[in-house]
C-alpha positions as CSV (number, residue, x, y, z in Angstrom):
1,M,-16.9,-4.4,-31.9
2,K,-20.7,-4.6,-31.8
3,K,-20.5,-8.3,-31.4
4,K,-18.1,-8.0,-28.4
5,M,-20.4,-5.4,-26.8
6,F,-23.4,-7.7,-27.2
7,L,-21.6,-10.7,-25.8
8,F,-20.4,-8.7,-22.8
9,A,-23.9,-7.3,-22.1
10,F,-25.4,-10.8,-22.4
11,A,-22.8,-12.1,-19.9
12,L,-23.7,-9.5,-17.4
13,S,-27.3,-10.4,-17.7
14,T,-26.8,-14.1,-16.9
15,V,-24.4,-14.0,-14.0
16,S,-24.5,-13.2,-10.3
17,I,-22.4,-10.7,-8.5
18,V,-20.2,-12.0,-5.7
19,Q,-18.7,-9.4,-3.3
20,T,-16.4,-9.7,-0.4
21,S,-18.1,-9.2,2.9
22,A,-15.7,-6.6,4.2
23,Q,-13.4,-3.9,3.0
24,Q,-10.0,-5.4,2.4
25,V,-8.0,-2.3,1.4
26,A,-7.0,0.4,3.9
27,T,-6.8,3.6,1.8
28,M,-7.2,6.3,4.5
29,D,-9.6,8.1,2.1
30,D,-12.5,6.8,4.2
31,L,-11.2,9.1,7.0
32,T,-12.4,12.7,7.2
33,L,-9.9,15.5,7.1
34,E,-9.9,19.1,6.1
35,N,-7.4,20.2,3.5
36,E,-3.8,20.4,4.7
37,S,-4.5,18.8,8.1
38,Y,-3.8,15.7,10.1
39,W,-5.2,13.6,13.0
40,N,-2.8,12.4,15.7
41,G,-5.1,11.2,18.4
42,S,-5.2,14.4,20.3
43,N,-9.0,14.2,20.6
44,G,-8.5,11.2,22.9
45,S,-10.4,8.8,20.7
46,G,-7.5,6.4,20.6
47,N,-7.0,4.0,17.6
48,F,-8.5,4.6,14.2
49,T,-9.8,2.3,11.5
50,S,-9.5,2.4,7.7
51,G,-11.3,-0.3,5.7
52,S,-11.4,-3.2,8.2
53,M,-7.9,-2.5,9.6
54,L,-7.2,-1.0,13.0
55,F,-4.3,1.3,13.4
56,K,-2.9,1.6,16.9
57,N,-2.4,5.2,18.2
58,Q,-1.1,6.4,21.6
59,Y,-1.4,10.1,22.6
60,N,0.1,11.7,25.7
61,A,-1.9,14.8,26.6
62,D,0.7,15.8,29.2
63,Y,3.4,16.2,26.6
64,F,1.3,16.7,23.5
65,S,3.0,13.8,21.9
66,W,1.9,10.8,20.0
67,S,3.2,7.5,18.7
68,G,2.0,4.6,16.5
69,F,-0.1,5.8,13.6
70,A,-1.6,9.2,12.6
71,Y,-3.2,10.1,9.2
72,S,-2.7,13.2,7.1
73,N,-3.2,15.0,3.7
74,I,-0.4,17.6,4.2
75,T,1.5,18.3,0.9
76,D,4.5,20.3,2.3
77,N,7.7,18.6,1.0
78,S,10.1,21.6,1.5
79,T,9.9,22.6,5.2
80,P,12.5,20.8,7.3
81,G,12.3,19.9,10.9
82,Y,9.9,18.4,13.6
83,E,7.2,20.9,12.9
84,N,6.6,19.3,9.6
85,Q,6.4,15.7,10.9
86,Y,2.9,15.0,9.3
87,S,3.9,15.3,5.6
88,A,4.8,12.7,3.0
89,F,7.7,13.9,0.8
90,A,5.7,12.6,-2.2
91,G,3.2,15.4,-1.5
92,K,0.1,13.2,-1.8
93,G,-1.1,9.8,-1.0
94,A,-0.4,6.7,-3.1
95,L,-2.1,6.5,-6.5
96,S,-2.6,10.3,-6.3
97,S,-5.1,9.9,-3.4
98,A,-5.4,12.6,-0.7
99,N,-5.0,10.8,2.6
100,Y,-2.2,8.6,3.9
101,A,-1.0,7.2,7.2
102,I,2.1,8.4,9.1
103,G,4.0,6.0,11.4
104,Y,6.0,7.4,14.3
105,N,8.2,4.6,15.6
106,Y,8.4,4.8,19.4
107,G,8.4,1.1,19.8
108,P,6.8,-1.2,17.2
109,D,3.8,0.3,15.4
110,T,0.9,-2.1,15.0
111,I,-1.9,-2.7,12.4
112,V,-4.5,-5.2,13.4
113,L,-6.4,-7.1,10.7
114,S,-10.1,-7.9,11.0
115,S,-9.4,-11.7,10.5
116,L,-6.6,-14.1,9.8
117,S,-5.4,-13.0,6.3
118,E,-2.9,-13.4,3.5
119,M,-1.2,-10.1,2.7
120,L,-0.7,-8.7,-0.8
121,G,1.3,-5.6,-0.1
122,L,1.2,-1.8,0.6
123,Y,2.7,1.4,-0.6
124,I,5.5,3.1,1.5
125,T,7.4,6.3,1.2
126,N,9.5,8.7,3.5
127,S,8.2,11.6,5.4
128,T,9.4,15.1,4.5
129,Y,11.0,15.4,7.9
130,A,13.1,12.2,7.4
131,V,14.1,13.0,3.8
132,L,15.4,16.5,4.5
133,S,17.2,15.3,7.6
134,M,19.0,12.5,5.8
135,R,19.7,14.6,2.7
136,D,21.0,17.7,4.4
137,G,21.6,16.8,8.1
138,D,20.3,18.8,11.0
139,A,21.0,19.6,14.6
140,Y,20.3,16.0,15.7
141,S,21.0,13.8,12.7
142,K,23.9,13.4,10.3
143,K,23.8,14.0,6.5
144,F,23.7,10.5,5.0
145,G,27.0,9.6,3.2
146,G,28.9,12.0,5.4
147,V,31.2,14.8,4.2
148,T,32.8,12.6,1.5
149,G,29.6,10.8,0.5
150,N,31.3,7.5,1.3
151,D,29.7,6.7,4.7
152,E,27.6,3.5,4.2
153,D,24.4,4.8,5.8
154,W,21.0,3.2,5.7
155,F,17.5,3.7,7.0
156,K,15.3,0.6,7.1
157,L,11.7,-0.4,7.8
158,K,11.1,-4.0,9.1
159,I,7.5,-5.3,8.6
160,T,6.6,-8.4,10.6
161,G,3.5,-10.6,10.3
162,W,2.1,-12.3,13.4
163,N,-0.6,-15.0,13.7
164,E,-3.3,-15.2,16.3
165,S,-1.0,-17.0,18.7
166,Q,1.5,-14.1,18.5
167,I,3.9,-16.3,16.6
168,E,5.9,-14.6,13.8
169,V,4.9,-15.7,10.3
170,G,7.5,-13.7,8.4
171,T,9.5,-10.5,8.0
172,I,10.0,-8.1,5.1
173,E,12.7,-5.5,5.1
174,F,12.5,-2.3,3.0
175,Y,15.3,0.3,2.8
176,L,13.9,3.8,3.0
177,A,17.4,5.1,2.2
178,D,20.6,3.1,1.2
179,Y,24.1,4.6,0.9
180,R,26.0,1.3,0.9
181,F,26.8,1.2,-2.8
182,A,30.5,1.4,-4.0
183,D,29.2,3.8,-6.7
184,N,27.9,6.8,-4.8
185,A,25.7,7.7,-7.8
186,K,23.5,4.7,-6.8
187,D,22.9,5.9,-3.3
188,Y,19.2,6.8,-2.7
189,I,16.6,8.2,-0.4
190,I,13.0,7.0,-1.2
191,K,11.0,10.1,-2.2
192,D,7.9,8.7,-4.0
193,W,5.5,5.9,-3.2
194,Q,6.9,2.3,-3.6
195,W,4.8,-0.9,-3.7
196,V,6.2,-3.4,-1.2
197,D,5.2,-7.1,-1.8
198,L,4.0,-8.7,1.4
199,S,2.6,-11.9,-0.2
200,S,4.9,-14.1,1.8
201,L,3.1,-13.1,5.0
202,T,0.3,-15.7,5.1
203,N,-2.0,-16.5,8.0
204,T,-1.4,-13.0,9.4
205,S,-3.5,-11.5,12.3
206,Y,-1.5,-8.3,12.8
207,L,1.5,-6.4,11.4
208,T,4.2,-4.6,13.3
209,F,6.6,-2.0,11.9
210,E,10.0,-1.1,13.2
211,L,12.6,1.4,12.0
212,S,16.4,1.2,12.3
213,S,19.3,3.3,11.0
214,T,23.1,3.6,11.0
215,D,22.8,7.0,12.6
216,N,22.4,6.3,16.4
217,G,23.4,8.0,19.6
218,D,23.2,7.6,23.4
219,W,19.4,7.9,23.3
220,G,18.8,5.6,20.3
221,M,18.2,6.4,16.6
222,N,19.0,9.9,15.5
223,T,17.3,9.7,12.1
224,P,13.7,11.0,12.4
225,A,11.6,7.9,13.2
226,F,8.8,8.6,10.7
227,F,7.5,6.8,7.6
228,C,4.4,6.9,5.5
229,L,2.1,4.1,4.2
230,D,-1.0,3.8,2.1
231,E,-3.2,1.2,0.2
232,I,-2.6,-1.7,2.6
233,T,-4.1,-4.7,0.7
234,I,-4.8,-8.2,1.7
235,K,-5.4,-11.1,-0.6
236,N,-9.2,-11.2,-0.6
237,F,-9.4,-7.6,-1.7
238,T,-12.7,-5.7,-2.2
239,G,-13.8,-6.2,-5.8
240,I,-16.6,-7.7,-7.8
241,N,-16.3,-11.1,-9.2
242,F,-18.9,-12.0,-11.8
243,G,-19.3,-15.7,-11.5
244,T,-22.0,-18.1,-12.4
245,E,-24.7,-19.1,-9.9
246,N,-22.7,-22.3,-9.2
247,D,-19.7,-20.2,-8.4
248,A,-21.4,-18.0,-5.9
249,A,-20.4,-20.2,-2.9
250,K,-16.7,-20.3,-3.8
251,P,-14.7,-19.3,-0.7
252,E,-12.3,-17.0,-2.5
253,Y,-11.5,-15.6,-5.9
254,E,-9.5,-17.5,-8.5
255,F,-7.4,-14.4,-9.1
256,Q,-6.2,-11.4,-7.1
257,I,-5.8,-8.0,-8.9
258,Y,-4.0,-5.2,-7.2
259,P,-3.5,-2.4,-6.5
260,N,-7.2,-1.4,-6.9
261,P,-7.7,1.5,-7.5
262,A,-4.7,1.6,-9.8
263,Q,-2.8,4.3,-11.6
264,N,-0.4,2.9,-14.2
265,Y,-0.1,-0.9,-13.7
266,L,-2.1,-3.9,-12.5
267,N,-0.8,-7.1,-11.0
268,I,-2.7,-10.3,-11.6
269,T,-1.9,-13.4,-9.5
270,G,-3.8,-16.7,-9.3
271,N,-3.7,-20.4,-9.0
272,N,-3.8,-21.2,-12.7
273,P,-1.8,-20.1,-15.8
274,I,-3.2,-16.9,-17.4
275,N,-4.3,-17.3,-21.1
276,Q,-5.7,-13.9,-21.9
277,L,-6.6,-10.6,-20.2
278,S,-9.3,-8.3,-21.6
279,I,-10.4,-4.9,-20.2
280,V,-13.8,-3.4,-21.1
281,N,-15.3,0.0,-20.2
282,I,-18.7,0.4,-18.5
283,A,-20.3,0.6,-22.0
284,G,-19.0,-2.9,-22.7
285,Q,-16.4,-1.8,-25.2
286,L,-13.1,-3.7,-25.4
287,V,-10.4,-1.1,-24.7
288,L,-7.3,-3.3,-23.9
289,Q,-6.3,-6.9,-24.5
290,Y,-3.2,-8.8,-23.5
291,K,-2.2,-12.4,-24.4
292,G,-1.5,-14.3,-21.2
293,N,2.1,-15.4,-20.5
294,Q,1.0,-18.8,-19.2
295,S,2.4,-17.9,-15.8
296,F,0.5,-17.5,-12.5
297,N,1.5,-13.9,-12.3
298,Q,1.3,-11.0,-14.8
299,T,1.7,-7.3,-14.7
300,I,0.0,-5.1,-17.4
301,S,0.0,-1.4,-18.2
302,I,-3.2,0.6,-18.0
303,E,-1.5,4.0,-18.5
304,S,-3.4,4.6,-21.7
305,L,-6.8,4.3,-20.0
306,N,-8.8,7.4,-18.8
307,A,-9.7,7.5,-15.2
308,G,-12.9,5.6,-14.4
309,I,-14.4,2.1,-13.8
310,Y,-13.5,-0.9,-15.9
311,F,-14.0,-4.6,-15.9
312,I,-11.1,-7.0,-16.5
313,Q,-11.8,-10.5,-17.8
314,V,-9.2,-13.1,-16.9
315,N,-9.1,-16.4,-18.9
316,S,-7.3,-19.4,-17.6
317,N,-7.3,-23.1,-18.3
318,H,-9.7,-23.5,-15.4
319,S,-12.1,-20.6,-15.6
320,T,-13.1,-17.2,-17.0
321,E,-13.7,-14.6,-14.4
322,L,-14.6,-10.9,-14.5
323,Y,-13.5,-8.3,-11.9
324,K,-14.2,-4.6,-11.4
325,I,-11.3,-2.2,-11.3
326,S,-10.8,1.5,-10.8
327,K,-8.3,3.5,-12.8
328,Q,-7.2,6.8,-11.2
């Protein structure tokens, strides 16, 4: 163990630190909120920014209404109805963070990226308002599944990537609720944070979000048009790559590691087969090690680690690189 600590310390003393030039993860935790509160644009400031991503917001002062995106840290997952429209049913942000974004879908909601980017993914969950409406029904919306439980209801979010020429680059569909199974026991409403892979959306300039449902009326969708998202991550994420002096000019990292911060699992993707993964703490002690599966993608568990800062060394046939990660 002492030898490993010495080698690690020596490595840090002989390399240069290469950082991304801009924040590449929108966490909402860089936005200021009092406890159990929200921002919906009522101050007239318009859109808001988290990391380097711009979230479109429209507020109508005549009707005290908003659309697009708001942000919140409200934890109420038991009060039904419109008055509780700013709460995620999960009762917290993704990865146990405080803040998260709320989307109200009155027309496509939009997130604008700071530059042409390749997406990795984001966390999504339902709002309390939508969950309780679909689970129990209310004055405006049906109970999903109907009286018998056999109605094939669904509530879906469509995420579309667009390039700088406003040409669609791809679409991802995610079911926030799905009651189409022959076995009703498999029917579900999303109630916790789910990672959604957006890696197929390359060369993306902005994202749009649209909701649809099987419960519709004369005025459109009856299901409450709210959803929650957090930890929006693009490929060149914010992290630290400890490369050699000759590597400092590399345009991008060999590997991408996400989500970061992470809670239970890390995903590692790259352009070369992974031989070995080693995680050390800030004291230079080896705390976890995984043999690579020789694929370009690998998921590893970090559940056993205490919260804090760590470094993960990724060995491939082409290179050895070190990244900074945060365990929550």
